C-alpha positions in Angstrom: 0.0 0.0 0.0 1.2 3.5 -0.8 0.1 6.9 0.4 0.3 9.8 -1.9 0.2 13.3 -0.5 -1.1 15.9 -2.8 -2.6 19.1 -1.5 -3.0 17.5 2.0 -5.2 14.7 0.4 -4.3 11.1 1.0 -4.8 8.4 -1.5 -4.2 4.8 -0.5 -3.4 2.4 -3.3 -3.5 -1.4 -3.2 -1.7 -3.0 -6.0 -2.4 -4.2 -8.6 -4.8 -1.4 -9.4 -6.2 0.5 -12.4 -4.3 3.7 -13.1 -5.1 6.5 -15.6 -2.5 8.7 -17.3 -3.6 11.8 -19.2 -1.4 12.3 -22.2 -1.0 15.3 -24.4 0.6 15.2 -27.8 0.6 16.9 -31.2 -1.3 14.2 -33.0 -3.2 11.0 -32.2 -0.9 8.7 -34.3 2.2 10.0 -32.5 0.6 9.5 -29.1 -0.4 5.9 -30.1 3.2 5.1 -31.2 4.6 6.5 -27.9 2.2 4.3 -26.0 3.1 1.2 -28.0 6.8 2.0 -27.6 6.4 2.2 -23.8 3.8 -0.5 -22.9 4.1 -2.6 -25.9 1.3 -5.3 -25.8 0.0 -4.7 -22.3 -3.7 -4.5 -22.0 -4.9 -0.8 -21.9 -7.7 1.5 -22.9 -7.1 4.7 -24.7 -9.9 7.2 -24.9 -10.1 10.7 -26.4 -10.2 13.5 -23.8 -10.2 16.7 -25.9 -8.4 18.8 -28.5 -6.9 22.2 -27.9 -8.8 25.2 -29.0 -6.5 25.8 -32.0 -6.2 22.1 -32.8 -2.5 22.0 -32.1 -2.7 19.4 -29.3 -4.8 16.4 -28.5 -5.2 14.8 -25.0 -6.1 11.2 -24.4 -6.6 9.1 -21.3 -4.6 5.9 -21.0 -6.1 3.4 -18.5 -4.3 0.3 -17.5 -3.5 -2.0 -14.6 -0.3 -1.2 -12.8 1.3 -3.9 -10.7 3.2 -1.9 -8.2 4.7 1.6 -7.5 7.8 0.9 -9.6 5.6 -0.2 -12.5 3.4 2.9 -12.2 6.4 5.2 -12.0 8.3 3.5 -14.7 5.4 4.0 -17.2 5.0 7.6 -16.2 8.7 8.4 -16.6 9.0 6.5 -19.9 5.9 8.3 -21.3 7.2 11.6 -20.0 10.5 11.2 -21.8 9.1 10.0 -25.1 9.7 12.4 -27.9 6.0 12.2 -29.1 4.5 13.2 -25.7 4.3 16.9 -24.9 2.9 16.4 -21.4 1.7 13.8 -19.0 -0.6 14.3 -16.0 
């Protein structure tokens, strides 16, 4: 179990658990390639979130099962560092 402190709120996680990453990229195909590069064939769901007002960026939600804190953090860092991803939340 892990406790995350964010703005004095505590979240308890019991692994494995479902986790959602919000990804922002320039285009859907580039975002999909980044996800494949990082998680390869792991089961996941990718859903559209929104497009920026000017259409320059797209955001999507990546939902998947993470097995432990290291797994969750590894995926976050790998997506964050991928050249096709502009931002990850």
